[in-house]
C-alpha positions as CSV (number, residue, x, y, z in Angstrom):
1,M,27.9,14.4,-6.5
2,T,26.4,17.8,-5.7
3,R,25.4,19.1,-2.4
4,V,21.7,19.0,-1.6
5,K,21.0,22.6,-0.4
6,R,17.4,22.0,0.8
7,P,16.4,19.4,3.3
8,P,16.2,16.0,1.7
9,S,12.8,14.8,0.5
10,V,11.3,11.5,1.8
11,R,12.4,9.9,-1.5
12,Q,16.1,11.0,-1.1
13,R,16.1,9.8,2.5
14,R,14.7,6.5,1.5
15,L,17.4,6.0,-1.1
16,G,20.0,6.7,1.7
17,V,18.2,4.2,4.0
18,E,18.3,1.5,1.4
19,L,22.0,2.1,0.7
20,R,22.7,1.9,4.4
21,R,20.8,-1.4,4.6
22,L,22.8,-2.9,1.8
23,R,26.0,-1.8,3.5
24,E,24.9,-3.4,6.8
25,Q,23.9,-6.6,5.1
26,A,27.4,-6.7,3.6
27,G,28.8,-6.5,7.1
28,L,30.7,-3.2,6.4
29,S,31.0,-0.3,8.7
30,A,30.7,3.2,7.2
31,T,34.4,3.7,7.8
32,R,35.4,0.5,6.0
33,A,32.9,1.2,3.1
34,A,34.4,4.6,2.7
35,E,37.9,3.1,2.5
36,L,36.9,0.6,-0.2
37,F,34.9,3.2,-2.1
38,G,37.6,5.8,-2.0
39,A,35.6,8.4,-0.1
40,T,35.5,9.8,3.4
41,Q,33.3,8.3,6.1
42,S,31.4,11.5,6.4
43,R,30.6,11.3,2.6
44,I,29.1,7.8,3.1
45,S,27.1,9.0,6.1
46,N,25.8,12.0,4.2
47,I,24.8,9.8,1.3
48,E,22.9,7.5,3.7
49,S,21.1,10.4,5.3
50,G,20.1,11.9,2.0
51,G,22.4,14.9,2.6
52,Y,24.0,14.4,-0.9
53,A,22.4,13.8,-4.2
54,V,24.1,10.7,-5.6
55,S,24.3,9.6,-9.3
56,A,23.0,6.4,-10.7
57,E,26.6,5.3,-11.5
58,R,27.6,5.7,-7.9
59,V,24.6,3.8,-6.7
60,R,25.5,0.9,-9.0
61,A,29.1,1.1,-7.7
62,L,28.0,1.0,-4.1
63,A,25.6,-1.9,-4.8
64,K,28.5,-3.8,-6.4
65,L,30.8,-3.0,-3.4
66,Y,28.0,-4.3,-1.1
67,E,27.6,-7.4,-3.3
68,C,23.9,-6.8,-3.9
69,G,22.7,-9.4,-6.4
70,D,19.2,-8.1,-6.7
71,D,19.3,-6.4,-10.1
72,R,15.7,-5.1,-9.9
73,L,16.3,-3.4,-6.6
74,V,19.5,-1.8,-7.8
75,E,17.8,-0.5,-11.0
76,A,14.9,0.8,-8.9
77,L,17.4,2.6,-6.6
78,T,19.0,4.2,-9.6
79,E,15.6,5.7,-10.6
80,M,15.6,7.5,-7.2
81,T,18.9,9.3,-7.8
82,G,19.5,13.0,-8.4
83,G,18.1,16.0,-6.5
84,R,14.6,16.7,-5.3
85,T,11.7,16.0,-7.7
86,R,10.6,19.4,-9.0
87,G,6.9,18.6,-9.0
88,W,3.9,20.9,-8.9
89,W,3.7,20.4,-5.1
90,E,6.8,22.5,-4.7
91,E,4.6,25.6,-5.3
92,Y,2.9,24.8,-2.0
93,Q,6.0,24.9,0.1
94,G,5.1,26.7,3.3
95,L,1.4,26.6,2.5
96,V,0.7,22.9,3.5
97,P,2.5,20.7,6.0
98,D,5.8,19.2,4.9
99,D,4.6,15.6,5.4
100,T,1.7,16.4,3.0
101,L,4.3,17.4,0.4
102,E,6.2,14.2,1.0
103,L,3.0,12.1,0.7
104,T,2.3,13.8,-2.7
105,E,5.8,12.9,-3.9
106,L,5.4,9.3,-2.9
107,E,2.0,9.2,-4.6
108,H,3.6,10.7,-7.7
109,H,6.2,8.0,-7.9
110,A,4.1,5.0,-6.7
111,T,3.4,2.2,-9.2
112,S,0.1,1.6,-7.4
113,L,-1.8,2.8,-4.3
114,R,-3.9,1.1,-1.7
115,V,-5.6,3.1,1.0
116,A,-7.9,2.1,3.9
117,S,-10.1,4.5,5.8
118,V,-12.8,4.0,8.4
119,I,-14.0,7.6,9.2
120,H,-13.3,9.6,6.0
121,I,-13.5,9.1,2.3
122,P,-9.9,8.9,1.2
123,G,-8.5,12.2,0.1
124,L,-7.8,11.0,-3.4
125,L,-11.6,10.4,-3.9
126,Q,-13.0,13.4,-2.0
127,T,-14.9,16.2,-3.7
128,K,-13.6,19.7,-2.9
129,E,-16.7,20.5,-0.9
130,Q,-16.2,17.5,1.4
131,A,-12.4,18.1,1.5
132,R,-13.1,21.6,2.7
133,V,-15.4,20.4,5.5
134,V,-13.0,17.6,6.6
135,I,-10.0,20.0,6.7
136,S,-11.9,22.6,8.6
137,G,-11.8,20.3,11.6
138,A,-8.0,20.7,11.9
139,V,-6.6,21.6,15.4
140,P,-5.7,24.4,15.8
141,P,-8.3,25.9,13.5
142,L,-7.0,27.1,10.1
143,A,-7.4,30.6,8.7
144,P,-9.8,30.8,5.7
145,F,-6.9,31.2,3.2
146,E,-5.1,28.2,4.7
147,L,-8.3,26.1,4.4
148,E,-8.6,27.0,0.8
149,H,-5.0,26.3,0.0
150,R,-5.2,22.8,1.6
151,A,-8.6,21.9,0.0
152,S,-7.3,23.0,-3.4
153,Y,-4.1,21.0,-2.8
154,R,-6.0,17.9,-1.8
155,I,-7.9,18.0,-5.1
156,K,-4.8,18.7,-7.1
157,R,-3.2,15.5,-5.6
158,Q,-5.9,13.6,-7.4
159,G,-4.1,14.2,-10.7
160,V,-2.2,10.9,-10.3
161,L,-5.6,9.2,-11.0
162,Y,-6.0,11.0,-14.4
163,G,-4.1,11.3,-17.6
164,A,-2.8,8.8,-20.1
165,A,-1.1,6.5,-17.5
166,P,-3.1,6.9,-14.3
167,T,-1.9,5.2,-11.1
168,S,-4.1,2.3,-10.1
169,L,-5.9,2.7,-6.7
170,T,-7.6,0.3,-4.4
171,A,-9.7,2.2,-1.9
172,I,-11.0,0.2,1.1
173,I,-13.7,2.3,2.8
174,H,-15.7,1.3,5.9
175,E,-19.5,1.9,5.7
176,A,-19.1,4.3,8.6
177,A,-17.2,6.7,6.4
178,L,-20.0,6.6,3.9
179,R,-22.6,7.5,6.5
180,M,-20.7,10.3,8.2
181,D,-22.6,13.6,7.8
182,F,-19.8,15.9,6.8
183,G,-21.2,19.1,5.4
184,G,-24.9,18.0,5.4
185,P,-27.0,15.8,3.2
186,D,-26.3,17.7,-0.1
187,V,-22.5,17.6,0.3
188,S,-22.6,13.9,1.5
189,E,-24.8,12.8,-1.4
190,T,-22.7,14.6,-4.0
191,Q,-19.6,12.9,-2.4
192,L,-21.2,9.5,-2.7
193,R,-22.3,10.1,-6.3
194,F,-18.7,11.2,-7.1
195,L,-17.3,8.0,-5.4
196,L,-19.6,5.9,-7.5
197,E,-18.5,7.6,-10.8
198,R,-14.9,7.0,-10.0
199,S,-15.5,3.4,-9.0
200,H,-16.5,2.5,-12.5
201,E,-13.0,3.5,-13.9
202,D,-10.8,0.6,-14.8
203,H,-7.8,1.7,-12.6
204,I,-9.9,2.5,-9.5
205,Q,-11.4,-0.2,-7.2
206,V,-13.7,0.9,-4.4
207,L,-14.3,-1.8,-1.8
208,V,-16.7,-1.2,1.1
209,I,-16.4,-2.9,4.5
210,P,-20.0,-3.3,5.8
211,F,-20.9,-2.8,9.4
212,G,-21.5,-6.5,9.7
213,A,-17.9,-7.3,8.9
214,G,-17.1,-7.1,12.7
215,L,-13.7,-6.4,14.3
216,L,-11.0,-4.9,12.1
217,P,-7.3,-4.5,12.7
218,S,-5.9,-0.9,12.9
219,A,-9.3,0.6,12.5
220,G,-8.4,3.8,14.4
221,H,-6.4,5.5,11.6
222,G,-6.1,5.8,7.8
223,I,-3.5,3.7,6.1
224,V,-1.9,4.4,2.7
225,Q,0.4,1.9,0.9
226,C,2.5,3.4,-1.9
227,D,4.0,0.6,-3.9
228,G,7.6,1.1,-5.2
229,E,9.2,-0.4,-8.3
230,V,10.1,-3.5,-6.1
231,P,8.4,-4.5,-2.8
232,Q,11.5,-3.5,-0.8
233,L,10.7,0.1,-1.8
234,D,7.1,0.2,-0.7
235,T,6.1,2.8,1.9
236,V,3.2,2.7,4.3
237,L,1.8,6.0,5.7
238,L,-0.3,6.3,8.8
239,D,-2.5,9.3,9.5
240,A,-2.0,10.4,13.1
241,D,-3.1,13.5,15.1
242,H,0.6,14.7,15.3
243,G,1.1,14.2,11.5
244,T,1.9,11.5,9.0
245,V,4.1,8.5,10.0
246,F,6.2,7.1,7.2
247,I,7.1,3.4,7.5
248,D,9.7,1.6,5.4
249,N,11.0,-1.0,7.9
250,E,10.7,-4.4,6.2
251,A,9.1,-6.2,9.2
252,Q,6.6,-3.3,9.7
253,L,5.8,-3.2,6.0
254,R,4.9,-6.9,6.1
255,A,2.7,-6.3,9.1
256,Y,0.8,-3.4,7.5
257,R,0.4,-5.3,4.2
258,A,-1.2,-8.1,6.2
259,V,-3.5,-5.5,7.9
260,L,-4.6,-4.2,4.6
261,D,-5.0,-7.7,3.2
262,R,-7.4,-8.5,6.1
263,M,-9.3,-5.3,5.6
264,Q,-9.6,-5.9,1.9
265,A,-10.8,-9.5,2.6
266,S,-13.5,-8.1,4.9
267,A,-14.8,-5.8,2.2
268,L,-17.6,-6.4,-0.3
269,D,-16.7,-7.0,-4.0
270,P,-16.8,-3.9,-6.3
271,A,-20.3,-4.5,-7.5
272,S,-21.8,-5.1,-4.1
273,S,-19.8,-2.1,-2.8
274,R,-21.5,0.1,-5.4
275,D,-24.9,-1.3,-4.5
276,L,-24.3,-0.3,-0.9
277,I,-23.1,3.2,-1.8
278,H,-26.2,3.6,-4.0
279,R,-28.5,2.6,-1.1
280,I,-26.8,5.1,1.3
281,A,-27.0,7.9,-1.3
282,R,-30.7,7.1,-1.9
283,D,-31.4,7.2,1.8
284,L,-29.7,10.6,2.0
285,R,-31.9,11.9,-0.8
286,Q,-35.1,10.6,0.7
287,G,-34.2,11.4,4.3
């Protein structure tokens, strides 16, 4: 094992959390686990906090010690071993918020994505012009160079939807978001046209919740579900004024999956969703 010099990423912390859960399910204290593993209690604690990068072999050894019989989970955990992922987002360290970097790392490793948004077009489907307008509403206000960094970063995040093996995305968007006048009619119409183009791609499903759908759960904030290799490793992210909230507790994951299921059930099918987007774009052009 090698010492992790930088603060652990959300992925490293998640690995530690899952190893701690396996230990607790086995009924072992950190002290007893350390004795059986031939390590110190502080070493076990540091592994569980993400403070040490741990090898795949040691993850398997710990899983065996904890009598974990879920082979798929163990193999998925081994894929999370090693140091921080050296992705393109590392270049933006200090230029965008840390939780945005962590979101990007989760998106990079996700097997699929599901997002729900009531007020904004999801960031993975925004044009740069609309991204710039939306980000300009940050509190406190951003300096011009900060605004450009964040807008460029948001567009670069969309790389997970391109390439030879793009990540599948289900975007559940309320009609309110389609009708918000962010940047004026030209910016809004261009955004809707872009959304329509992307909705025709096989790995992208755009579902619109019409105004007539009525009451929705958790309509006050955006929700992102990043699917892991196994359901236990899913992560849900909530957009809040104070920053992004990361959820990996099993009971809370079930609750937010149910919320997203209800929102998705309230949405129109893909073809009807495109028809509604077409109508709104046409109204903008004519209005």
